[in-house]
C-alpha positions in Angstrom: 9.6 80.6 -8.9 6.9 78.2 -7.8 6.5 78.4 -4.1 4.6 75.9 -1.9 3.3 76.5 1.6 1.2 74.4 3.9 -0.6 77.4 5.4 -4.3 78.2 4.5 -4.0 82.0 4.7 -3.5 82.1 0.9 -4.7 85.6 0.0 -2.6 87.1 2.8 0.5 85.1 1.7 0.1 86.0 -1.9 -0.2 89.7 -1.1 2.9 89.5 1.1 4.8 87.9 -1.7 3.8 90.6 -4.1 4.6 93.4 -1.6 8.0 91.8 -0.9 8.8 91.6 -4.6 7.8 95.2 -5.2 9.8 96.4 -2.1 12.9 94.4 -3.1 12.8 95.7 -6.6 12.5 99.3 -5.5 15.2 99.0 -2.9 17.6 97.2 -5.3 17.9 100.1 -7.6 19.7 103.1 -6.0 18.7 105.3 -9.0 15.2 105.4 -7.6 16.3 106.2 -4.0 16.0 110.0 -4.6 12.7 109.7 -6.5 9.3 110.8 -5.0 5.7 110.4 -5.8 2.8 111.7 -3.8 -0.7 113.1 -4.0 -1.0 116.9 -3.4 -4.6 116.9 -2.0 -4.7 120.6 -1.6 -4.0 121.3 -5.3 -5.7 118.2 -6.6 -2.7 116.8 -8.4 -0.1 114.0 -8.5 3.5 115.1 -7.9 6.4 113.0 -9.3 10.0 114.2 -8.6 8.8 117.7 -7.7 6.7 118.2 -10.9 3.0 117.9 -11.6 2.4 114.5 -13.1 -0.6 113.4 -15.2 -0.3 109.8 -16.2 -1.6 108.3 -19.4 -1.3 104.6 -18.8 -1.4 101.5 -21.0 -3.5 98.7 -19.5 -1.3 95.7 -20.0 -2.3 92.4 -18.5 1.1 90.6 -18.4 -0.5 87.2 -17.8 -2.3 87.5 -21.2 0.8 88.3 -23.1 3.6 85.7 -23.7 6.5 86.9 -21.6 8.8 86.9 -24.6 6.8 90.0 -25.9 6.6 92.0 -22.7 9.5 94.2 -23.4 8.3 94.9 -27.0 4.8 95.8 -25.7 6.1 98.1 -22.9 8.4 99.9 -25.4 5.6 100.2 -27.9 3.4 101.8 -25.3 6.2 104.2 -24.4 6.8 105.0 -28.1 3.1 105.8 -28.5 3.5 108.5 -25.8 2.1 106.7 -22.8 4.0 107.3 -19.6 2.8 104.6 -17.2 1.8 100.9 -17.3 -1.1 99.5 -15.2 -1.7 95.8 -14.7 -3.9 93.5 -12.7 -2.5 90.6 -10.6 -4.6 87.5 -11.4 -4.7 85.4 -8.2 -6.0 82.3 -10.0 -3.0 82.3 -12.3 -0.5 82.7 -9.4 -2.2 80.2 -7.1 -4.0 77.6 -9.1 -4.0 75.1 -6.2 -4.1 76.1 -2.5 -0.7 77.1 -1.2 1.2 76.5 -4.5 2.4 79.7 -6.1 3.5 80.3 -9.6 5.6 83.3 -10.5 7.3 81.8 -13.7 6.9 82.2 -17.4 3.8 84.3 -18.3 3.2 84.8 -14.5 6.7 86.1 -13.8 5.4 89.2 -12.0 8.9 90.3 -10.9 10.2 90.0 -14.5 7.3 92.2 -15.7 7.9 94.8 -13.0 11.6 94.8 -13.9 10.8 95.5 -17.6 8.5 98.4 -16.8 11.2 99.7 -14.4 13.9 99.5 -17.0 11.7 101.5 -19.4 11.6 104.2 -16.6 7.8 104.1 -16.5 5.7 104.0 -13.3 3.7 100.8 -12.7 0.2 100.9 -11.3 -0.1 97.4 -9.8 -3.8 96.5 -9.4 -3.9 93.7 -6.9 -7.2 91.9 -6.5 -8.4 89.6 -5.2 -11.3 90.3 -7.6 -10.0 91.9 -10.9 -12.9 91.3 -13.3 -10.9 92.0 -16.5 -13.1 89.5 -18.4 -11.0 86.9 -16.7 -12.3 83.5 -15.5 -14.1 83.9 -12.1 -12.7 87.5 -11.9 -9.2 86.2 -11.1 -10.4 84.4 -8.0 -9.2 80.8 -7.9 -12.1 78.3 -8.5 -10.7 76.0 -5.8 -12.1 78.5 -3.2 -15.5 77.1 -4.1 -14.6 73.7 -2.8 -13.9 75.3 0.6 -17.2 77.2 0.9 -19.2 76.1 3.9 -16.8 73.4 5.1 -15.4 75.4 8.0 -12.0 75.7 6.5 -10.1 78.9 7.3 -10.3 80.6 3.9 -10.3 84.4 3.6 -13.8 85.7 2.6 -14.0 88.6 0.1 -17.0 90.8 1.0 
């Protein structure tokens, strides 16, 4: 959905939206309630559902793939033997204007998360704000440049 807000704390708001989506998706599926994932620092390993887990992930930038093909691409990655999906979140695609959020079409992050979830693959969500990814301005919205030095309350990435 496209969400509009009047507040200027845009990075914080977008991160809260993403965290809320992820939390709701995980809580909405009771099949995942008994699952676990943690890092066993003493033995230098990931543990997933009580077993050592080594992931081989497909880097899949959902915002670069037409949403109609997401399921096919995720299933192709799984068929190729990969066991996880990783993706960036492009701030400039989700907030092209200050306070106006887009989570529809090719930016339907919730829909992409649901597809990966349905494929029973872990998702490594790489939230920016800077993502590089050979993406314009590293995923940071160019409208931030208009605020530079004008005293507006805009989060600064250091």
